[in-house]
C-alpha positions, -999 to +999 in steps of 0.1 A: +585-111+428+599-124+395+578-156+399+547-136+405+553-115+374+555-146+353+521-159+363+501-132+343+522-139+313+513-176+314+476-168+317+478-144+288+496-169+266+470-196+272+443-177+254+465-173+223+470-210+217+436-213+199+445-190+170+466-162+156+465-125+166+484-106+139+493-071+149+505-047+123+525-017+134+526+016+115+561+028+123+555+064+115+534+066+146+566+074+164+564+109+149+529+116+164+525+141+191+514+139+227+493+109+238+492+097+202+529+090+200+537+053+198+571+036+196+582+000+195+583-003+233+546+006+234+537-028+217+525-054+241+542-086+229+522-109+251+488-103+233+500-109+197+512-141+180+526-122+151+538-086+150+544-070+116+566-040+110+552-016+084+570-010+060+601-017+040+600-007+003+615-016-030+646+002-045+649+010-082+672-020-087+646-043-071+665-049-038+645-044-006+649-009+008+647+005+043+623+034+041+633+054+072+669+046+079+672+071+108+643+055+127+648+019+117+686+013+116+713+019+142+738+035+118+749+071+126+729+074+159+698+059+144+670+047+166+674+010+159+637+003+155+642-029+136+664-044+163+642-031+191+611-046+174+626-081+171+639-079+206+603-080+218+605-117+212+625-119+245+592-112+263+573-139+245+591-170+232+562-178+208+561-144+192+569-141+155+583-107+143+578-101+106+588-073+082+562-060+058+573-048+024+550-026+003+520-007+015+497+018-002+524+045-007+547+021-027+522+016-055+526-011-081+549-004-110+582-012-092+568-045-080+554-054-114+588-048-130+605-069-103+581-098-105+584-101-143+622-106-143+638-137-128+671-117-122+652-090-103+631-114-084+663-131-072+678-098-062+647-089-042+646-123-025+683-125-017+684-089-003+652-095+017+666-126+034+699-108+042+680-079+058+657-102+077+686-123+091+706-092+100+679-078+122+664-111+136+630-111+118+611-143+114+597-137+080+584-114+053+549-100+047+542-091+011+519-061+009+519-053-028+489-030-034+479-044-058+491-068-086+476-057-120+463-025-104+476+010-098+501+010-127+507-028-127+505-052-156+480-079-165+510-103-164+512-096-126+484-122-121+509-150-131+541-133-120+529-128-085+524-165-082+559-172-094+574-146-070+556-160-040+565-195-048+602-185-050+599-165-018+583-195-001+611-218-011+638-194-001+623-183+032+613-218+043+648-229+037+658-204+063+631-214+087+612-182+080+575-174+073+558-159+043+526-140+047+507-115+026+482-087+031+455-090+004+425-070-008+389-077+003+373-062-028+360-085-055+370-059-082+407-063-071+407-100-061+396-113-095+423-096-117+451-097-090+452-130-074+454-166-086+441-177-052+446-215-054+482-211-064+490-183-039+475-204-011+502-230-017+529-205-009+515-185+020+517-194+057+491-167+065+467-147+043+459-114+060+426-102+044+423-064+047+385-064+054+384-026+060+384+006+040+354-008+022+339+026+024+354+060+032+354+097+024+359+088-013+322+080-012+298+109-011+276+092+015+281+076+049+286+039+053+305+014+074+341+008+064+341-027+077+306-040+081+304-077+088+273-081+066+256-059+039+233-031+049+197-036+039+199-007+015+231-020-003+227-029-039+250-033-069+287-033-060+279-022-025+263-056-018+297-072-019+316-046+001+314-063+035+335-087+056+314-118+051+314-115+013+351-110+012+360-140+035+335-163+018+348-152-016+384-160-007+373-194+005+352-200-026+382-193-047+400-220-027+420-203+000+422-226+030+402-211+059+429-222+083+455-198+067+432-167+067+434-140+093+404-117+094+413-081+093+397-058+118+403-020+118+414-002+150+404+031+135+373+048+120+365+062+086+349+096+089+328+121+068+315+156+072+277+154+072+259+177+047+230+180+071+223+176+108+189+161+099+203+131+081+227+111+103+222+074+094+236+052+066+236+067+032+234+102+046+248+128+022+284+136+030+307+151+004+338+159+025+361+139+048+357+143+085+380+167+104+415+153+113+422+142+149+448+157+171+470+125+170+466+109+136+462+142+118+446+128+087+412+141+075+387+112+069+400+089+097+404+088+134+421+062+155+400+042+179+420+057+207+410+092+195+373+083+191+369+066+224+389+093+242+368+121+227+336+102+236+347+103+273+351+141+273+325+152+248+288+143+241+292+122+210+261+103+198+268+066+194+244+045+173+242+007+172+221+003+141+199-028+145+206-037+109+244-038+115+268-053+140+291-022+141+285+013+156+287+047+141+291+080+160+287+117+152+294+150+169+280+182+154+303+207+172+333+190+155+322+202+120+293+176+117+317+147+119+303+112+114+325+081+118+320+044+113+342+023+136+345-008+157+341-011+194+345-040+219+311-055+211+316-055+173+352-069+174+339-097+197+312-105+171+339-105+143+362-127+163+334-152+169+326-151+132+363-158+124+362-188+147+329-201+133+344-200+098+374-220+109+398-191+102+434-190+116+424-160+137+422-122+135+445-094+123+445-057+131+455-026+114+470-012+134+482-017+169+491+019+176+455+031+174+440+007+199+434+023+234+471+014+241+473+038+270+441+026+287+426+061+285+390+048+278+389+014+295+401-003+326+428-020+306+452-012+278+446-026+243+410-034+251+400-042+215+429-066+208+425-083+241+388-087+235+395-105+201+420-128+217+396-137+245+367-144+222+386-164+196+406-183+222+379-188+247+401-178+276+407-147+297+437-124+298+449-118+333+463-083+337+497-081+353+501-058+384+511-023+375+548-016+378+556+021+386+590+018+369+574+010+335+558+043+330+576+061+302+574+097+290+562+094+253+588+121+244+617+104+261+644+091+236+648+053+236+683+052+223+716+071+225+713+103+205+734+133+197+725+169+191+712+174+155+735+193+132+725+227+117+698+225+091+709+213+057+695+221+023+663+201+029+667+186+064+660+203+097+659+172+118+665+134+114+637+114+100+610+126+076+611+162+065+585+180+043+592+204+016+573+235+027+569+246-010+560+213-026+539+185-010+543+161-039+575+148-023+594+148+010+629+140+023+644+111+043+671+126+065+697+108+086+728+119+104+762+112+087+797+108+101+807+142+089+783+160+113+757+168+086+727+151+070+723+124+044+691+133+025+671+113+000+641+126-019+609+105-019+581+112-044+545+106-033+523+083-055+500+099-080+469+113-064+485+118-030+504+146-012+528+144+017+509+152+049+535+170+071+513+165+102+508+127+099+541+119+082+530+099+052+516+104+017+479+109+021+450+114-004+455+148-020+419+158-011+425+149+026+458+169+028+442+200+012+414+198+039+440+205+066+441+241+056+455+265+030+488+269+048+497+232+047+503+228+009+496+262-005+512+254-039+495+220-044+459+225-033 
């Protein structure tokens, strides 16, 4: 039996030898409810070449910082997510487990300050390597969003190069990788990145070719179109995947170090009229939140495809584009641009034709990871792997003992203590009177809570239903009772 179970793993690995499949993991998905809940053990380590844990942050003294100690560390009955994440390598000897630092919520000022000071850079690098080694990570992914932008300094353009060169030297001396998530928008690329110099330091450049459009626009469009729509003009003519990848290459990034970002979620609007349902249709509000992701203006692919199996959504494959959109009037006139199996296959083939390293997804927990819509789990990721690698992933036989209750605890726990001043449970806790911040709560040895206040970046509010700082407008669309004093 053990030999038989190894055969599908070999078959799956063969198709990965042709390129990379970078799988980002949004760790807050562990707090989602019902079928949307996703924990470390839900990751399939056989279909990715690199798994990236999002996110660590930056402390005020410029050392790396664990953002959710209760979930990520083992201390005081924590859930040990870091260690469980890197333990997935035991199921795939070729898998690389990487820790991402940064993300949208972290903003730019702290990183700008750190990158400008050699003492602070050294503190960040030294503390990062210590954390990576302690938990068995294979490298660091720098997700500074973005140098020179969002409160950064013009000097970030040069200082980011210095930081990455120093990180490269330190990480490579330890046999570790250095990767980065970078913008796909020309308006950010030009001031933020010295592309030729950055390319010298990076093992992989993960280009975030998504979120090119969204509910911040007052019209519908595709958030990750491979090519421009015929009606695009002005800045919109450059907001597409092909332009972004071609521009990174034009600015002298090596194609073989670029991973093409593909979203496993949709960006959604509320249509102003049921008579206009195509591209550039008037839409002044975000689409309604889903039951699992709980964030207005977006739905996970798993949410979209599952609702399409139970409700009569209209799906349109516009002949001018390679990606679909879908709408459903009973759900408050919702309209979503997203990717399905056919469109991710086209993008994977595009990445291969351009000589890229492979593909990348944000993020693994919103693929159809339970197989609710398709005859196999992770249908989109597996489709990318098969197209880019030219092989076929053989599905292992189902094992009845592997079925896990999504609400079952994965580590030894203890009963939570009585509520503290701001903490009612371990993990992330909202302030019911103030959505501009939230609290990180972990158990302590005295039988109470350690609590730490976290302030949301300007323009965002803490979404108590999706467990992260979201656009203020999106949070306020959840209803008057969610943030009554901030909306």
